[in-house]
N, C-alpha and C positions, 0 to 999 in steps of 0.2 A: 580170845577175850574181845568183847565188843566195847569199843571206845567212843562210838558216836552217841553223844548225849541226847541228840534230838530223836534218834531211833528209840533209845531207852525211854525217853519221855513219852513217845507215841505208844509204846507197849503199855506203859503204866496207865495212860489215859484211856486206851482201848478197853482194858479190863474194868475200869470204873464205869463204863457204859452198861455193864451187865451186873455189877456187884457193888454192894456197900463196902467201905474200906476203913481201916484205921492204920495209923502210921506212926513209927517212932524213928529214932536215929538210924536203925539198921534195917528195918523191914517195913513192908506194906502187907497187911493181911486183908485178903478179899473174902467176902461172904455173900452168897446169893441165897436168901431164904426162900425164894421161889423155885430154886432148883438146887437143893443142897447136896445132891449126889453127882453134880457135874464137876469133874476134877479141875477144869480150867476156869470155873467161876468161883471156886472155893480153894484158895491156895495161899501160900506165903511166898512173897518175893523178897529176896535179899538184895538190898539196894547197892551195895558196894563190896569190894574185895575184903574178905575177912580170913582169919587164920583157921586152920582145921579145928582147933580147940573151940574157937568161937562158934564155928558152924555146928559142931556137935552140941554145944549148949543151946543154941537156937532151936535146933531140931528137937532136942529133948523137951524144951518148953512148948514147942508147937504141938508135939505129939500129946503131951499132957493136956493141953488145952482142947485138942480135938476129942480126946477121950472124955473129958468133962462135958463136952458138947454132945456126947453120945453119937459121934460119927465114927465110921469104920475105915476112914482113910485120912492120910495127911500128905499133902503135895507141897513140896518146897522147890522153888526155882531160883537159880542164880546164874549170872553170866560167867562164862569161862569154863574151864575143865576142872573137875574136883578130884583131888587126891583122897581116896576113900579109906585110907588105912585107919584113921581115927573112927570112922563110922562102923567099922567091923565089930566094935565093942557094944554097939547099941542093941537094945533088946529086940527092936524091930529092924529087920534088914531091908534096905531100900531096893526097889527096882530102878535102875539107873538108865536114863536115855539121854542122848546128845542131840540137840537141835542146832541147825545152822541158820545164821542170818544171811540172806542173799539179797544183794542190791542189784537193781536193774540198770543195765547200761543202755541209755536212751539211744545210742547210735545204732542199736539193733532194731529199733522200732520199725523203721521203713522196710526192713528185710522180712518181717514176719508175714507169712501168707495166711489168708483167711478163707473160709468156706463161704461162697456166695449164698445169699438167702437166709443166713442166720440173723435172728433178731434178738437183741439183748434188751431186756426190760427191767427197770427198777421196781423192786418190790414195794408197793404202796398200799396194798389192801389184803384182806384175809385170804382171798382165793389164790393169790400168788404165794402166800405163806404155805398153802397146801401144796403148791407145785414144788416148793423146796422140800417139803416132807416126802413127796414122791421120790425126789432124788436121794434123800437121806435113807429111805427104806431100801432102795436098790443097793446102797453101799453097806449099811450097818444093821439091817434088821436081824440077820442071822447072828451077828456078833454081839449086838447090844440089846436086842429085843425090840418089838414094835412099840411097847408102852414107853420105854425110855426115849426112843427116837421121837415120838409124838410130844412128850413133855419138853424135850430139848428144843425141838423146832418151834413150838408155840411160845415157849419162853423167849427165845431169841427173836421170834417174829414180832413180839411186843416192842422190841427195840428198833427193829427195821422200819416199822411204820410210825415210829415216834420221831422226835427231833433231836435225838441224842448223838447223832453223827455217824453211826454205823449204818451204811447202806448195803443192801443185798441186791444182786442182779441174777435173773434167770435167763438162760439161753434157750431159744426155740428154733427149730428148723422144720419146715413143712408141717407145722402144727404140733410137732413132737417136742417134749421136754428133753433137753440134751444135758444140761448141767447148771451149776450155780456158782457164785463167787461173791464174797463180801469185800467191801472197800471202806476203810476208815482213814480220814485225813485230819492231821493235827499239825498246825503251824507249818504247812508246806511239806510235811512228811506223810506219805501215803503207805498204809499197810494193807496188803492183800492177804485175805484170810478165808478159810473154809472154802477153798477152791475144789470143785469136784465135777467130774464128768461121769455120767451113768456108764457102767461097765460096757454095755452094748456099743457105745459110741467112742470108746477109748482107742487111742493110736490111729485115729483117722483125720486128725487135724482140728478137731473141735476144741481141744484144750488150748491150743495156740490162738484160735479164733476168740475164745472167751477172754483169755488173758490180754490179748491185744486191745480188745474193747475196753476192758477195765483200766488198762494202762493209759489208753487214750482219754478216758474220763478224768483220770488223775492228772494228766498233763494239762488238760483244759481247765482244771481247777487250780492251776499254778503250783503243782507239787514239784519241788526240786529234788526230792528223794523218794524213790519207790522201792519197796522191799517186801519180802515175805520171810516166814520162818518155816522150816520143814525138818522133819526127822531125818537125820543123817543116814538112817538105814532104809529110807523110803525110796523106791525106784523112781518116784516122781522127780526126785532131785536131779536126775540125769536130763529130764526134759527141761527143767528150769535153767540148767546150765547151757543147754543147747540153744535156747532162745534168748539168752543174754543176761541171765542172773549170775552174779559172781559172789562167792562166799566172802564175807567180811568179818565174821565172828561166830562164836559158838555160845550156847548156854547149856546148862546141865539141869535136868529135871530129876528130882529124887521123890519117888512115890512109895509111900509106906502103907501097906494094908494092915489095919489095926484089928 
C-alpha cells in the first residue's frame, strides 16, 4: 500500500494534464475525448481504501457508465493489493496487473555512469514530437498498430509543447534517436514516465544515461522526491532497482474488456 500522500497527489495531477475529470468522495473519473481509446487517459481512480463489497459496487457502476458511453473497456486503478474473491461474481472478469511505486535514492546519483556524447533535448516543437513517434513505433507498432501510435503520440505531444507541466525529452547520440522520457513535477515531487529506449540500443548503458539526465533536471528543479511506476512483471524493474530505485508501494489495475 502506498502511504505517501504527496506521490498520490502527483499521480492525480499528472492524469489531469491529459484528461478532463470529475470527482466525488471515493473516486476520480478521467476522460480524454481527444483519445478515448487510451486506457490511461480514460480510467477511474479509487482514492482511498475501501471494502471488497464497496469495490464491487463501484466497478459495477463504472462498467454501466462505460457501456452507456458506448466504450468497449473500463479501467479501474487503486492503491494496494486487491482480494478479488468478490470480483469473481462480476459479469465481466478483470485482467489484473500489479504496478510498483519506486522511489529514487539520491545517494546513487553520483554512481550512475553515462555514455559520452549523448544529448538530451526537451520537446518543444512538432519535429521533436515526430522523433518521439519514431521511438514509439520501434516499441509498439507491431503490438498496437501504427495508427494508434500516431494518435497517442500527437495527442500527448500537444501537452508536451504546452504549459501544462508534463515535459518530454529525447536522447540523441551521433545524430541517432536513442530513446525518450517524460518528467512531471508537482510541489517538489517528480514523476518519471514513458521512459523508453529503442530496442537496438537497449542494455548498452543508454537507459541509465537518459534516466540520470532526467533525474538531474528534477534535482535542479528542487524536487525532493523522484519516483516512477512500473509493471511488476516488467524486466525493466530490475534495471530500476540496480540504479537506485526502491519499491515503496503497489497499486492494482483492473481492466475490463466490455
